[in-house]
C-alpha positions as CSV (number, residue, x, y, z in Angstrom):
1,X,15.0,53.0,102.6
2,X,13.7,50.3,104.4
3,X,11.1,49.9,106.8
4,X,7.2,51.1,106.8
5,X,8.1,54.2,109.1
6,X,10.0,57.1,108.2
7,X,10.6,60.4,110.0
8,X,11.6,64.0,108.5
9,X,12.3,67.5,109.6
10,X,12.9,71.0,108.0
11,X,13.9,74.3,109.1
12,X,13.2,75.8,105.6
13,X,10.7,78.9,105.5
14,X,9.6,78.0,102.1
15,X,6.5,75.5,102.0
16,X,7.5,74.3,98.8
17,X,11.1,73.6,100.0
18,X,9.7,72.0,103.0
19,X,7.7,69.7,101.1
20,X,10.6,69.1,98.8
21,X,12.9,67.9,101.7
22,X,9.9,65.7,103.4
23,X,9.5,63.9,100.1
24,X,13.4,63.2,99.7
25,X,13.4,62.2,103.3
26,X,10.2,60.1,103.6
27,X,9.9,58.3,100.2
28,X,6.8,57.3,99.0
29,X,4.0,57.1,101.6
30,X,0.4,56.2,102.2
31,X,0.0,58.3,105.1
32,X,1.9,61.4,106.3
33,X,1.4,63.6,109.5
34,X,3.2,66.8,109.5
35,X,3.5,69.4,112.6
36,X,4.6,73.0,112.0
37,X,5.1,76.1,113.7
38,X,2.4,78.8,113.4
39,X,4.6,81.1,111.7
40,X,4.1,79.0,108.3
41,X,1.5,80.0,105.7
42,X,-0.4,77.1,106.6
43,X,-2.6,76.6,103.5
44,X,0.6,76.9,101.1
45,X,2.2,74.3,103.4
46,X,-0.7,72.0,103.5
47,X,-1.1,72.2,99.5
48,X,2.7,71.8,99.0
49,X,2.6,68.5,101.3
50,X,-0.5,67.2,99.5
51,X,1.5,67.9,96.2
52,X,4.6,66.1,97.3
53,X,2.7,63.0,98.2
54,X,0.1,62.3,95.6
55,X,-1.0,58.8,96.9
56,X,-1.0,59.6,100.7
57,X,-3.4,60.8,102.9
58,X,-1.6,64.0,104.4
59,X,-2.7,65.5,107.6
60,X,-1.3,67.4,110.4
61,X,-1.7,70.5,112.8
62,X,0.1,73.7,114.3
63,X,2.6,73.3,117.1
64,X,4.5,74.9,119.8
65,X,7.4,72.7,119.0
66,X,8.3,69.8,116.9
67,X,9.8,66.4,117.4
68,X,11.7,64.7,114.9
69,X,15.2,63.6,113.6
70,X,16.7,66.9,114.4
71,X,15.7,66.8,118.2
72,X,13.0,68.9,119.9
73,X,12.8,72.3,117.9
74,X,10.8,75.4,117.6
75,X,10.0,77.4,114.1
76,X,10.2,74.2,111.9
77,X,8.5,71.3,110.6
78,X,8.5,67.5,111.4
79,X,6.8,64.8,109.7
80,X,6.0,61.2,110.3
81,X,5.4,58.7,107.1
82,X,3.8,55.5,106.8
83,X,5.0,53.9,103.9
84,X,3.0,50.6,103.6
85,X,0.5,48.8,105.5
86,X,-2.1,51.2,106.0
87,X,-5.4,52.5,104.5
88,X,-6.9,55.8,106.2
89,X,-10.1,57.9,106.3
90,X,-10.2,61.1,107.8
91,X,-12.7,63.7,109.0
92,X,-12.6,67.2,110.1
93,X,-15.1,67.9,112.9
94,X,-16.8,71.0,114.3
95,X,-16.2,71.0,118.1
96,X,-19.8,72.3,118.6
97,X,-21.3,69.2,117.0
98,X,-19.2,66.4,117.7
99,X,-20.9,64.9,120.8
100,X,-24.0,64.2,118.7
101,X,-22.4,63.0,115.6
102,X,-19.6,60.7,117.1
103,X,-21.3,57.5,116.1
104,X,-22.2,58.6,112.6
105,X,-18.7,60.0,111.7
106,X,-17.2,56.5,113.2
107,X,-19.4,54.6,111.0
108,X,-18.8,56.9,107.9
109,X,-15.0,56.4,108.2
110,X,-15.5,52.7,108.9
111,X,-17.6,52.3,105.8
112,X,-15.0,54.0,103.7
113,X,-12.5,51.4,104.9
114,X,-14.8,48.8,103.6
115,X,-16.0,47.6,107.1
116,X,-18.6,48.8,109.9
117,X,-18.1,50.1,113.4
118,X,-18.9,46.9,114.7
119,X,-16.1,45.3,112.3
120,X,-13.5,47.8,113.9
121,X,-10.8,45.5,115.8
122,X,-8.3,46.4,118.3
123,X,-5.5,44.5,116.2
124,X,-5.9,46.4,113.2
125,X,-7.7,49.8,113.6
126,X,-6.6,52.7,115.5
127,X,-8.1,56.6,116.0
128,X,-5.7,59.6,116.0
129,X,-7.0,62.7,116.9
130,X,-5.3,66.1,116.4
131,X,-7.7,68.6,118.1
132,X,-8.2,72.3,117.9
133,X,-6.0,73.3,121.5
134,X,-8.1,76.3,122.0
135,X,-11.5,74.8,121.8
136,X,-12.3,73.7,125.6
137,X,-14.2,70.7,123.9
138,X,-11.5,67.9,123.5
139,X,-13.2,66.0,126.5
140,X,-16.5,65.8,124.7
141,X,-15.5,64.9,121.5
142,X,-13.0,61.9,122.7
143,X,-16.1,60.9,124.8
144,X,-18.3,60.6,121.9
145,X,-15.6,59.0,119.7
146,X,-14.7,56.5,122.5
147,X,-18.4,55.6,123.0
148,X,-19.0,55.3,119.4
149,X,-16.0,52.6,118.8
150,X,-15.0,51.3,122.3
151,X,-13.5,48.3,120.7
152,X,-10.1,50.3,119.5
153,X,-7.5,52.9,121.1
154,X,-7.5,56.5,120.5
155,X,-4.7,58.4,120.9
156,X,-3.5,62.1,119.8
157,X,-2.8,65.7,120.9
158,X,-4.3,69.2,121.0
159,X,-2.6,71.5,118.3
160,X,-0.7,74.2,119.7
161,X,1.2,77.3,118.8
162,X,3.9,79.7,119.6
163,X,1.8,81.1,122.6
164,X,1.0,79.3,125.7
165,X,-2.6,78.7,126.5
166,X,-4.2,81.7,128.4
167,X,-1.2,84.3,127.9
168,X,-3.3,86.2,125.7
169,X,-0.8,86.3,122.7
170,X,-1.6,87.5,119.2
171,X,-1.5,84.1,117.9
172,X,-4.5,83.0,119.6
173,X,-5.5,80.3,117.4
174,X,-4.5,76.8,116.3
175,X,-4.9,75.1,112.9
176,X,-5.3,71.5,111.7
177,X,-5.1,70.4,107.6
178,X,-6.3,67.5,105.7
179,X,-5.2,66.9,102.2
180,X,-4.3,70.3,101.4
181,X,-6.9,72.1,103.2
182,X,-6.6,74.3,106.6
183,X,-9.4,74.6,109.2
184,X,-9.2,76.9,112.1
185,X,-11.0,75.8,115.2
186,X,-11.5,72.4,114.1
187,X,-10.6,68.6,115.3
188,X,-9.3,66.2,112.8
189,X,-10.0,62.5,113.5
190,X,-8.4,59.9,111.5
191,X,-9.0,56.0,111.4
192,X,-6.4,53.9,110.5
193,X,-6.6,50.3,109.1
194,X,-3.0,48.9,109.6
195,X,-1.3,45.8,108.7
196,X,1.8,46.5,110.7
197,X,1.8,45.8,114.6
198,X,1.3,49.1,116.6
199,X,0.8,49.8,120.2
200,X,-0.6,52.9,122.4
201,X,1.8,54.7,124.5
202,X,1.1,56.3,127.9
203,X,4.0,58.1,129.8
204,X,4.1,60.4,132.7
205,X,6.5,61.3,135.6
206,X,4.3,61.7,138.5
207,X,3.7,59.8,141.6
208,X,0.4,59.5,143.8
209,X,0.5,61.0,147.3
210,X,-2.3,59.8,150.0
211,X,-4.1,63.3,150.0
212,X,-7.4,63.4,148.1
213,X,-9.6,66.2,147.2
214,X,-13.5,65.7,146.0
215,X,-14.9,68.3,143.2
216,X,-17.7,69.6,145.1
217,X,-18.8,72.4,142.8
218,X,-17.5,72.8,139.1
219,X,-18.1,74.5,135.8
220,X,-17.2,71.8,133.3
221,X,-17.8,73.5,130.2
222,X,-15.5,76.4,131.2
223,X,-13.0,74.1,132.7
224,X,-13.4,75.9,136.1
225,X,-13.3,74.3,139.6
226,X,-15.1,76.3,142.2
227,X,-15.3,74.4,145.5
228,X,-12.8,71.4,146.6
229,X,-14.1,69.5,149.7
230,X,-17.0,72.1,150.2
231,X,-14.3,74.8,150.3
232,X,-13.1,77.8,147.7
233,X,-11.2,75.6,145.4
234,X,-8.3,78.4,145.4
235,X,-8.1,78.3,149.1
236,X,-7.8,74.7,149.0
237,X,-4.9,74.5,146.6
238,X,-3.1,77.2,148.1
239,X,-3.2,75.2,151.4
240,X,-2.6,71.8,149.6
241,X,0.5,73.1,147.8
242,X,1.5,75.6,150.4
243,X,1.4,78.2,147.8
244,X,1.4,82.0,149.0
245,X,-1.7,83.7,147.5
246,X,0.0,86.0,145.1
247,X,1.8,83.0,143.4
248,X,-1.4,81.2,143.1
249,X,-2.8,83.9,141.3
250,X,0.0,84.7,139.2
251,X,-1.2,83.5,135.6
252,X,2.1,83.8,134.0
253,X,3.7,81.4,136.7
254,X,1.0,79.0,136.3
255,X,1.0,78.8,133.0
256,X,4.7,77.9,132.7
257,X,4.5,75.7,135.8
258,X,1.0,74.4,136.6
259,X,0.0,72.5,139.7
260,X,-1.1,69.0,139.1
261,X,-4.0,66.6,139.9
262,X,-4.8,63.1,138.9
263,X,-7.6,60.8,138.4
264,X,-6.8,57.0,139.4
265,X,-8.3,54.4,136.9
266,X,-7.3,50.8,137.1
267,X,-3.9,51.9,139.3
268,X,-3.2,54.2,136.6
269,X,-2.7,57.8,137.0
270,X,-4.2,60.5,134.4
271,X,-2.9,64.0,134.8
272,X,-5.1,67.0,135.1
273,X,-3.6,70.5,135.1
274,X,-4.3,73.4,137.4
275,X,-3.6,76.3,134.9
276,X,-4.2,79.2,137.4
277,X,-6.3,80.6,140.2
278,X,-8.8,83.3,139.3
279,X,-10.6,84.9,142.2
280,X,-11.4,81.7,144.2
281,X,-11.8,79.5,141.1
282,X,-9.4,77.1,139.5
283,X,-8.9,77.3,135.6
284,X,-8.1,73.8,134.4
285,X,-6.3,72.3,131.6
286,X,-9.3,70.0,131.2
287,X,-12.7,69.6,132.6
288,X,-13.6,67.9,135.8
289,X,-17.1,67.0,136.9
290,X,-18.5,67.4,140.1
291,X,-18.2,64.4,142.4
292,X,-14.9,63.5,141.2
293,X,-12.0,62.6,143.5
294,X,-8.6,63.9,142.6
295,X,-5.2,63.1,144.1
296,X,-2.4,65.3,144.7
297,X,0.5,64.2,142.9
298,X,4.2,65.0,142.9
299,X,6.7,65.0,140.0
300,X,9.7,62.9,140.0
301,X,12.9,62.9,137.5
302,X,11.1,63.8,134.1
303,X,13.8,62.5,132.1
304,X,14.8,59.2,133.8
305,X,11.0,58.3,134.3
306,X,10.3,59.1,130.6
307,X,13.5,57.1,129.7
308,X,12.3,54.1,131.8
309,X,8.7,54.3,130.7
310,X,9.6,54.3,126.7
311,X,11.8,51.3,127.5
312,X,9.3,49.4,129.3
313,X,6.7,50.1,126.3
314,X,9.2,48.9,123.5
315,X,10.3,45.8,125.6
316,X,6.7,44.8,125.8
317,X,6.1,45.7,122.2
318,X,5.8,42.5,119.8
319,X,8.2,42.5,117.5
320,X,10.8,45.0,116.1
321,X,9.9,48.6,116.6
322,X,10.1,50.7,113.4
323,X,9.2,54.1,114.9
324,X,6.8,56.2,117.3
325,X,4.4,58.9,116.6
326,X,4.6,61.1,119.8
327,X,2.2,63.9,121.4
328,X,4.3,65.6,124.3
329,X,2.5,67.9,126.6
330,X,4.2,71.7,126.5
331,X,4.6,71.9,130.2
332,X,7.0,68.6,129.8
333,X,8.8,70.7,127.5
334,X,8.9,73.8,129.8
335,X,10.0,71.6,132.7
336,X,12.9,70.3,130.8
337,X,13.7,74.0,129.7
338,X,13.9,75.2,133.0
339,X,16.1,72.2,134.0
340,X,18.4,72.4,131.0
341,X,17.2,68.7,130.1
342,X,15.7,69.6,126.6
343,X,18.2,67.4,124.7
344,X,17.9,64.8,127.4
345,X,14.4,64.3,127.2
346,X,14.5,64.1,123.6
347,X,17.3,61.3,123.8
348,X,15.0,59.8,126.5
349,X,12.2,59.5,124.2
350,X,14.0,58.6,120.8
351,X,14.9,55.2,121.7
352,X,13.5,54.4,117.9
353,X,12.9,56.9,115.1
354,X,10.5,59.6,116.5
355,X,8.4,62.4,115.1
356,X,5.4,64.6,116.8
357,X,4.8,67.7,118.6
358,X,4.3,69.4,121.8
359,X,0.6,69.7,122.6
360,X,-1.9,71.7,124.5
361,X,-3.5,68.5,125.9
362,X,-3.3,64.8,125.0
363,X,-5.8,62.3,124.0
364,X,-6.0,58.6,125.2
365,X,-8.6,56.4,124.5
366,X,-11.8,58.2,126.4
367,X,-9.9,60.9,128.1
368,X,-8.2,64.2,127.4
369,X,-5.4,64.7,129.8
370,X,-2.6,66.9,130.5
371,X,1.3,66.9,131.4
372,X,1.7,63.6,129.8
373,X,3.4,61.7,126.6
374,X,1.1,59.9,124.6
375,X,1.7,58.3,121.0
376,X,2.1,55.1,119.0
377,X,4.7,52.5,118.6
378,X,4.7,50.9,115.2
379,X,6.3,47.7,114.0
380,X,7.9,46.3,111.1
């Protein structure tokens, strides 16, 4: 086995067999990320993976679908291993208390790596966050961590499961695990110290229009928008996207094919999804604050723009890429499924070895965003 990065996948239903297959494929590792279908016995799987990689930090979460060497699958396990050139410190956080604890958590992890928060550097350190995708609190956690450690990048995804958010399915929970211990309703934050090159990735397939709306009344804690431009938010969205009212209030339609708005920050788009309309309020996939200005956007060529975005990132990467850890929004998977382009989307992403999962939201630096592919390119 060559190189510092390896990827693996398994379809076995037996946690012990999964761990054995991952161990054979990855070899000895210093850090292992694992993403699994919700159907597994999560505790048994976490323990088996810990035991299979006794010298590694093992961590992961539940998934709506996996990304790995077998393609984009559902019902299995994918894994991303860093064999050399990494040290890690990790903490499991309660969403209710993260905002007040961000600085202390970062300092504690930095000290575990033999440095301080002030000693963290963009070239050597990276935060990865696997969040509880049902918590409605990713924004506060990301903001707290990014404020505490502004000198380094944060990237990640929100843990998902077999049900789309808001459909009321029985599996209405998500899981994260760290070193053999499973946690429901928690955020996992990992601080990596790397001796190999790396670069954060941000790809989407949307283009801005000239149409803007202002959030004039909102409830960010509940991810609700009440008014746009001083009018009932549902009415404005129906007019903006020429939606018949019955379509706008169809939760199943919106959940599988949400409307997109976007922030613009330094000429970059950051997507915020409208999940569905409830009464005259909009239920959002992420919080928006009163006074925020959002753009109407249009999607264009999911596969082609993904392929081009990945190619640009790899071209700009310093040196030879060894693999990518990816966090892909479940709505990108749903769109590819509707267009019969799932395999094509995977091919567009897998321009170097990849592993990851489909998320309920993506993390990038100080933002929680939607309908986006985020991740990390690692080098030799």
